[in-house]
N, C-alpha and C positions, 0 to 999 in steps of 0.2 A: 484483430480489432485495433483500430487506431495506430497502425504501424509507424506513421510519421512522428507521432509523439515520442515514443522511445528512441527513434532515430535522432531527434533533436536533443533529447536528454543525454544520449551517448556522446553526442558532439560536445555539449557543454561540459560534460565530465572529462572528456579528453583534453579540452582546452585548460581546465583547472589543474590537471596534473601533467601537463606537457607531453601528451600523447598526440600523435597525428590524428586529426578528426577524420572519420569515415564519411564519404559522401552519401547523400540520401539514396542515390541510385545503387551504389554498392551494397548498402544496408538492405534495401528492398530486394535486390537480386539474390542476396544470400538467404533471406527469409523465404522467398519463393522457392528457391532450390531445395532448402531444407524440408519444406512442406511437401513438395512434389516427390522427393526421394523417400519420404517416410509416410506417404499417403496411406499405406496399409496399416499404420499404427494409429490412425485417427479413430478415436472411439466412435461407435455407431450412434445414430440418432436415438434418443430415448434413454441412453445410458447415463446421462448427466456427466459424462467424462469429457476430457478435452486434451488437445495436444499442446503441451506447455513448451514454449520456446524461450531459451535463455541465450541471448547474444553475449559474447565474451571477447574482449580485446585485451591482450596481455603482451608485455615486452618479452621477446624471445631471443634477443641478441645477447652475445657474450658481454656482460657488464657487471662489475662488482661495486663500483662507486655509486654515490648518490647523484645520479644524473640520468637524463632520458636514455632509453635504449636506442640502439642503431637498427633494430629490427623488431617488428610487431606482427603478431598473428591474430587474425580475427576468425572466430568460429561461432557456430550457432548450435547449441545443444538442444536436442529434441527429446521430450519426455512425455509419453502418454500417461495421463493421470486419471484416476476415477473420481467419483463424486467426493468432494472434500468432506462433506457432512453426511455420512451414512445415517439415514433415519431423519434427516432434516437439521436445520440450524438449531444450535443450542448455546445459550449464554455461558460465558466463562468468567472466572473471577480474576481480577488484576491486582497487582501489588505495586505501589509507587516505590521506585528505587531511590534510596536516600544516601547510600554510601559510595555511589559511583556516578560518573557522567557518561552520557552516550556520545556527545560531540561537543567540541569547544567552539565558542564564538569565533567567527572568522576562520573556522577550520574547513573541513571537507564534508560536513554532515549534510550539506545540500546537494551533493553530487553522488552518483552511483559508483562507488569504489569498494572493492572487496574488503579492504582494511577496516571500513566502518563497522563491520559486524563483529570484529574481534573484541571491541570494548564491551559488548553485550554478553559474551560467552559466560563469564563467571557469574555476574548478577542474574542472568537468565536462568542458569542452573540452580542458583540459590533460591530464586522465587519458586521454581517448579518443585524443589524439595520441600518447600513450605506449603505446597498445595495451590499455587497460583500459576496457571498455564502461561500467562503473558505479563510482562513488566511494563510499567509506564514511567517515562523519564520526564523530569522537570528541566527547566533551562539551567545550564551550567553556571551562569553568572549570578543569578539571584535566588534560584531554587523556589521561585514563587509562581512561575507560569508553566502550564502544561506544554510539552513539546511533542513527543510521539511515543508510541509503543515500540517495543524492541525492533520489529521489522515492519511496522504498519503505521500509517497516519492515524491521528486521533480525530474523531468526529463526535460532537455533542449535539443532541437534538432536543429542542423544546417544542412539544407538539402544539398545534393550533387548537381552536375551540372544539370541544367534544373529543379531544385526543386524536384529531385528524392531522394529516401532514399539511394540508392546505392551511395557510395562515401561520404555520409554525416557523421555527428558526433552525437552520443548519449551520453550526459553527465549527470551524477548524482552525488550528493555530497558524499564524504567520510568523515565520522565524527564518533567519539566515542559516540555521543549523538543521533544518528539516528538509528531507528529500521530497520534492514535489511528486506526489503519487498520481500516476495516470488514472488509476481506479478512482481516486478521490476526485479528480477533475471530472470524470464521467458521472459520478454520483452527484456532484454539485450541479451539473447541467440538468440531470433528471430531477433533482430537488427543486430547482427553479421552475421546471416544467410542471411540477406538482403544486406550484403556488407557494413554495417556501421562500423565506428570506435567507439568502446565503451570505454568511459573514466569514471573512478570513481576517483574523485579528488575534490579539493576545487573549489567552484564556487563563484566568487566575486559578490557583488551587481551590480557593474558596468557592468558585463558581461550579465546581464539580457537583455540589449539592443541589444545584438548580436544574440540572438536566433531567429530562424524562427518560431518555435513552442515550446510551453511549455505544459507539461502534469503533472497532479497529478495522481498517480496510487495506486490502492488498490484492495483487494480481491473481494468485491461485485461488484464494478463498472468496474474493470480492468483499464480503463483510464478515466480521466476527462479532456477534452481539456480546456486550460486556454486561455481566449480571451485577458486578459490584467492583468498587475500587477501594482498596485499603491503604491508608497512609498512617503509619505508626498505630495508634490506638483508635483511629477514627475510620469508619466505614461508610461509604456511600452506596446505597442499594438502588438498583434499577429494575429489579424484578427477576423472577425465575423463568419467565416466558419471553420469547422474542417480541420486541415492540412492534406495533403495527406499521410505523413509518419505516423502521429498519427492514421489515419484511417486504414492504412495497418497493423500496429502492432496490433491494436485492433481486426481487422477481423481475423488475423492469430491465436491469442490466443483463441478467441471465436470458431474458426473453430476446433481447437484441443479439446476444452472442449465439443463441441457438436458432436464430431465424424465426422465432415464434412471435416477434413483435416488430412492427414497422421500424426500419432504420432511419428515423426522421432526422438524425443528426449527421448522417453520412459517415458512420464510424467503421463499417465493415469493409474489409479489403479482400477481394476475390482472387484466388490463385487457381490458374488453370494450366 
């Protein structure tokens, strides 16, 4: 689904850290080959499973100094995965990280590089030990604006009249330290199609109290409903059930992925 978008994101990431960018055709060729060679591992229709693809480019030449490698290797890892939510979507609680930063201003938080995940290892484990499955980070400079969850973009939803998605607002942070999520882009498109106003802007910590629903989004899971966000001794509750707008957005994305809904935006890519 939408293979050209990760191809462009890989290219921009390469340019940021002085790696040779991969051409779109080489990227798509590798994706096609990986799927064809592993077609037996594609979960059957009705299983809610999927074939997860992880492109990876790394320096493989002999180099010890801090400089670009003289050789690079590109691979595509293929992983069959089952339904992420056995028994259906379920909200999780989140803790705002206050003692650590995820990414620095003008750093590499806005590109897809493996090192970005290292900063979250310790605070993520600390949060889980306290009973919070996911962590939420604030901007490193002022600690006043929401940036993103550990490995997922942040989405705040204000429902329209009658609690419906139509007429509501879909807000997601805009920051030079946030990785642009392809899933978030898809959800924004669907939100607009549902009659919502989509806003990419700064989201203050104080605004967390104003949302009806909060979502963490990512490739494998699509959406993770957030039941609450805790910052120090303050807790914002969003309910123990999955919000109606969150469910609608989730079902529409999954409908396109599984071929159960019209691909009106031309996202699907056929491999034969």
